[in-house]
C-alpha positions in Angstrom: 18.7 8.7 -6.1 15.1 10.0 -6.1 13.8 6.5 -6.9 15.6 4.8 -4.0 14.4 7.4 -1.5 10.8 7.2 -2.9 11.0 3.4 -2.7 12.1 3.5 1.0 9.4 6.0 1.7 6.8 4.0 -0.2 7.6 0.9 1.8 6.7 2.7 5.0 3.3 4.0 3.7 -0.1 2.3 3.9 -1.8 0.9 0.9 -4.3 3.8 1.0 -1.5 6.4 1.0 0.2 4.6 -1.9 -3.0 4.6 -3.8 -3.5 8.3 -3.4 0.2 8.9 -4.4 -0.3 6.6 -7.4 -3.4 8.5 -8.5 -1.4 11.7 -8.4 1.3 10.1 -10.6 -1.3 8.8 -12.9 -2.8 12.2 -13.3 0.7 13.6 -14.0 1.3 10.9 -16.6 -2.0 11.7 -18.3 -1.2 15.4 -18.3 2.3 14.7 -19.7 0.9 12.5 -22.4 -1.6 15.2 -23.3 1.3 17.7 -23.6 3.2 15.3 -25.8 0.2 15.0 -28.1 -0.3 18.8 -28.1 3.4 19.3 -29.0 3.1 16.7 -31.8 0.0 18.4 -33.0 1.7 21.8 -33.0 4.7 20.3 -34.8 2.5 18.7 -37.5 0.2 21.7 -37.8 3.1 24.1 -38.4 2.8 25.5 -41.9 6.6 26.2 -42.1 7.2 22.4 -41.7 4.8 21.6 -44.6 6.0 24.4 -46.8 9.6 23.4 -46.4 8.9 19.8 -47.4 6.9 21.0 -50.5 9.4 23.7 -51.4 12.3 21.2 -51.2 10.8 19.2 -53.9 10.4 22.2 -56.2 13.5 23.8 -57.8 14.7 27.0 -56.1 18.0 28.7 -55.5 20.3 27.4 -52.9 20.1 30.5 -50.8 16.3 30.2 -50.4 16.6 26.5 -49.5 19.2 27.3 -46.8 16.9 30.0 -45.3 14.0 27.5 -45.3 16.0 24.7 -43.7 17.3 27.1 -41.0 13.7 28.1 -40.2 12.7 24.5 -40.0 15.7 23.7 -37.8 14.8 26.7 -35.6 11.3 25.4 -35.4 12.4 21.9 -34.4 14.6 23.4 -31.7 11.7 25.5 -30.4 9.0 22.9 -30.6 11.3 20.0 -29.8 12.2 21.6 -26.5 8.5 21.5 -25.4 8.2 18.0 -26.8 11.3 16.8 -25.0 10.2 18.4 -21.7 6.9 16.7 -22.0 8.6 13.4 -22.8 10.9 13.8 -19.7 7.9 14.6 -17.5 6.1 11.6 -18.9 9.0 9.2 -18.4 9.5 10.4 -14.8 5.8 10.2 -13.9 5.6 6.7 -15.4 8.7 5.6 -13.4 7.2 7.1 -10.2 3.9 5.4 -10.9 5.7 2.0 -11.5 7.5 2.5 -8.2 4.3 3.1 -6.3 2.6 0.2 -8.0 5.5 -2.1 -7.1 5.4 -0.8 -3.5 1.7 -1.7 -3.0 2.2 -5.5 -2.7 5.1 -4.9 -0.4 3.0 -2.7 1.9 0.4 -5.4 2.0 3.0 -8.0 2.9 4.4 -5.7 5.6 0.9 -5.1 6.9 0.3 -8.9 6.9 3.5 -9.4 8.9 2.5 -6.6 11.3 -0.9 -8.1 12.0 -0.4 -11.8 11.2 -3.7 -13.6 11.8 -1.9 -16.7 12.8 0.2 -15.0 15.5 -2.9 -13.2 16.7 -4.7 -16.5 16.9 -1.8 -18.1 18.6 -1.7 -15.3 21.2 -5.5 -15.8 21.8 -5.0 -19.5 22.2 -2.2 -19.0 24.7 -4.4 -16.5 26.7 -7.3 -19.0 26.6 -5.1 -21.8 27.8 -3.7 -19.8 30.6 -7.2 -18.8 31.6 -8.4 -22.4 31.5 -5.4 -23.4 33.6 -6.3 -20.8 36.2 -9.9 -21.8 36.2 -8.9 -25.5 36.7 -6.8 -24.5 39.7 -9.6 -22.4 41.1 -12.1 -25.3 40.6 -9.7 -27.7 42.3 -9.4 -25.4 45.3 -13.2 -25.0 45.5 -13.7 -28.8 45.2 -11.3 -29.3 48.2 -13.2 -26.7 50.2 -16.6 -28.3 49.2 -15.3 -31.7 50.3 -14.2 -30.3 53.6 -17.7 -28.7 54.0 -19.4 -32.0 53.1 -17.2 -33.9 55.6 -18.1 -31.3 58.3 -21.8 -31.7 57.4 -21.5 -35.5 57.8 -19.9 -35.1 61.2 -22.6 -32.7 62.2 -25.3 -35.1 61.1 -23.6 -37.9 63.0 -23.4 -35.8 66.1 -27.1 -34.7 65.8 -28.1 -38.3 65.2 -26.3 -39.4 68.3 -27.9 -36.7 70.4 -31.3 -37.7 69.3 -30.8 -41.4 70.0 -32.8 -42.8 72.9 -30.9 -43.1 76.1 -31.3 -46.5 77.6 -31.9 -46.5 81.2 
């Protein structure tokens, strides 16, 4: 259940947020791996473990062997718990890291859909076409007005020319 909720949460996050979350999980993974290695080192450095393997090869009474094997079993239970806990933490942090890594391309795709350069360009083209159409209409109206002014100016010149013409008499 945690994975599905973290997947849905991850799909809503930005790439930068996912990177920060991934870094946290990577640090947890490294810490868990270090704990696994430390637990293994403790297991292998335990003198009881080495003495039981060497004493089992040497002849001794059954009662002594049973005591040694019970000590070893107790040690495995004690050390194995820390090792198992570190393994579980490692597995869960690796799974969380994989989830975040899988979510990064999805967040980039979602971001690409949100801010699609083609749709932005198309919107810009539409705006520019509308603006060009409005400018054409304005230019057409101004040309009509200019034509009217030129016609009025011609009539004025014609009138002035007729006034200045010599009157025959």
